[in-house]
C-alpha positions in Angstrom: 45.9 84.1 92.4 49.2 85.9 91.9 52.3 84.7 93.6 55.0 86.8 94.9 58.2 86.4 92.8 61.1 84.8 94.6 64.0 87.0 95.6 67.2 86.0 94.2 69.4 84.1 96.7 72.2 86.2 98.1 75.5 84.6 98.8 76.0 83.9 102.4 78.6 82.6 104.7 78.7 79.3 102.7 80.8 81.2 100.2 83.9 82.4 102.2 85.7 85.4 100.6 89.4 84.8 100.1 92.0 87.5 101.2 92.2 89.8 98.1 95.2 92.2 97.6 97.0 94.2 95.0 100.8 94.1 94.7 103.0 96.4 92.6 106.3 95.6 91.0 108.0 98.9 90.8 111.0 99.1 88.4 113.6 101.9 88.0 117.2 102.2 86.7 119.6 103.3 89.4 123.4 103.0 89.5 123.4 101.5 86.0 121.2 98.6 87.0 117.6 97.6 86.7 116.2 97.8 90.3 113.0 96.8 92.0 111.4 98.3 95.1 110.9 96.0 98.1 109.4 96.5 101.6 110.5 94.5 104.6 107.8 92.9 106.6 107.6 93.5 110.3 109.5 91.1 112.5 107.0 91.0 115.5 103.4 90.3 115.8 101.4 87.7 114.0 102.2 88.7 110.4 103.4 85.9 108.2 106.9 86.0 106.8 108.5 88.1 109.6 111.6 90.1 108.5 111.2 89.0 104.9 111.4 91.4 101.9 108.3 91.6 99.7 106.7 93.5 96.9 104.7 96.6 98.1 101.1 96.2 98.2 98.2 95.5 100.5 94.5 94.5 100.8 91.9 96.2 98.8 89.9 98.9 100.7 86.4 98.7 99.3 85.6 102.1 100.8 88.4 104.1 98.8 89.3 101.6 95.9 86.7 101.7 93.1 88.9 99.5 90.9 92.0 97.3 91.2 94.0 100.1 89.5 92.8 102.5 92.1 94.3 100.3 94.8 97.5 99.8 92.8 97.9 103.5 92.4 97.2 104.2 96.0 99.8 101.7 97.1 102.3 103.2 94.6 101.7 106.7 96.0 102.2 105.4 99.6 105.5 103.9 98.7 107.1 106.2 96.2 105.3 109.6 96.4 104.6 109.2 92.6 101.0 109.4 91.3 101.3 109.2 87.5 103.9 106.7 86.3 103.5 104.0 83.7 101.4 101.3 85.1 100.3 98.0 83.5 98.4 95.0 84.8 100.6 91.9 84.9 98.2 89.2 86.1 96.7 87.4 89.0 98.0 84.7 91.5 95.9 82.8 93.9 95.8 79.5 95.9 95.0 78.1 99.2 98.7 77.8 100.1 100.3 81.1 99.1 99.4 82.7 102.4 99.4 80.8 105.6 96.4 82.7 106.9 94.1 81.2 104.3 93.0 81.2 100.7 94.3 84.4 99.1 94.4 86.1 95.7 96.5 89.0 94.5 96.2 91.1 91.3 99.6 92.4 90.2 100.6 95.5 88.4 104.1 96.7 87.3 105.2 100.3 87.2 108.1 102.1 85.6 109.4 105.1 87.4 112.5 107.4 87.0 114.5 107.1 90.2 114.9 110.8 90.4 111.2 111.3 91.0 111.0 108.8 93.9 110.9 109.7 97.5 110.6 106.4 99.4 108.2 106.2 102.3 108.1 103.3 104.9 104.4 102.4 105.5 103.0 101.7 109.0 103.2 98.0 108.4 106.8 97.9 107.0 110.0 97.7 108.8 112.0 99.2 105.9 111.8 100.0 102.2 114.7 100.0 99.6 115.7 99.5 96.1 117.4 96.2 95.1 119.2 95.0 91.9 116.7 92.7 90.3 119.3 90.2 89.2 120.7 90.0 92.8 117.2 89.6 94.2 116.2 86.7 91.9 119.7 85.1 92.6 120.0 85.5 96.3 117.0 86.7 98.2 114.1 84.9 99.7 110.9 86.9 99.2 107.7 86.6 101.1 104.7 84.6 99.7 105.1 83.8 96.0 106.6 87.2 95.3 109.7 85.7 93.7 107.6 84.0 91.0 105.7 87.2 90.5 108.9 89.3 90.1 110.3 86.8 87.6 107.1 87.0 85.6 107.3 90.9 85.7 110.9 90.9 84.5 110.2 88.6 81.7 107.2 90.7 80.6 109.2 93.9 80.8 112.1 92.5 78.8 110.0 91.0 76.2 108.0 94.2 75.7 111.3 96.4 75.5 112.3 94.3 72.4 109.5 96.1 70.4 108.2 99.1 72.3 109.3 102.4 73.8 108.8 101.4 77.4 112.3 102.3 78.7 111.6 105.9 78.0 109.3 105.8 81.1 112.2 105.1 83.2 113.9 108.4 82.4 113.3 111.8 83.8 112.6 114.4 81.2 114.3 115.9 79.3 116.7 113.0 78.2 119.1 112.5 75.4 119.2 109.7 72.9 122.5 108.3 74.4 120.7 108.2 77.8 117.7 106.5 76.3 120.0 103.9 74.6 121.8 103.2 77.9 118.5 102.5 79.6 117.5 100.1 76.8 120.9 98.3 77.3 120.5 98.1 81.0 117.0 96.6 80.8 117.9 94.2 78.0 121.3 93.3 79.5 123.1 93.7 76.2 124.4 96.4 73.8 122.4 97.8 70.9 123.7 99.4 67.7 124.1 103.1 68.1 123.2 104.2 64.6 120.3 101.7 64.1 118.9 102.7 67.5 118.9 106.4 66.7 117.1 105.7 63.4 114.5 103.6 65.1 113.8 106.1 67.9 113.4 109.1 65.6 111.4 107.3 63.0 108.9 106.1 65.5 107.7 109.6 66.1 107.1 109.2 69.9 109.6 111.8 71.0 109.4 115.6 71.1 112.4 117.8 71.0 112.7 120.2 73.9 115.8 122.2 73.2 119.2 121.2 74.7 120.1 119.6 77.9 123.2 118.2 79.6 124.6 115.2 77.7 127.7 113.1 78.0 130.5 114.9 79.9 128.0 117.7 80.6 128.2 118.8 77.0 124.8 120.2 75.5 122.8 117.7 73.6 119.4 117.6 72.0 116.8 116.9 74.8 113.6 115.0 74.3 110.4 114.0 76.0 107.6 111.6 75.4 104.9 113.1 73.1 102.3 110.8 74.7 102.7 109.2 78.2 99.5 107.2 78.2 101.0 104.2 76.5 104.2 103.0 74.7 104.8 103.1 71.0 105.1 99.7 69.3 107.9 99.2 66.8 107.4 97.2 63.6 110.1 94.7 64.5 112.2 93.6 67.5 115.8 94.4 68.3 118.2 92.0 66.7 119.7 89.5 69.3 123.1 90.6 68.1 122.6 94.2 68.9 121.7 95.4 65.3 118.6 97.2 64.4 
């Protein structure tokens, strides 16, 4: 006698699903400072952390978000109007205490965007949206949830990768000059780098394409460059010297 095979047991209510969201740490260089985009949470209703500033993000929409990155790009587009910046997964944070509404997990990405390309948009569930100096935020501001810890981790990741990659080029509108690129490196690193060594490293890495001349210092014509490949940064063979030499 043949027996009917048992159907696999499907997860039921005994396995509660945590709140699942995606947050994006959006960096730019503005007014000679590394800045991060924050949204202000509403001050009314039942939302936690009323009036606090937070990283832009939100819950995953399983109807429109096929992947975590899809959700991150959707949130990025909603807040900045930019659809194709540099985007990298940072990590995941989750616990029973990070959200007073219950067990929650968030998957975090960080993005690098030229400020010139950004048109800020306040979402329906935000009271305001603005750029903030990252050093000031970490020193003075109280952020919602565990977003301060996330922001600190994103800054450490960015600064460590800048030591040996071409990441800062993604913060510049194209075309840009080598002095402009060096300035962005110095803003992100928080220290000066040697001019001649910097120029040699940038040109020998072969990740830049010349695009004629553009406005340089004091509006004087200077060689303009753009990224040859925007899909990923170039990795240098060694890091920048802590003393600024190369």
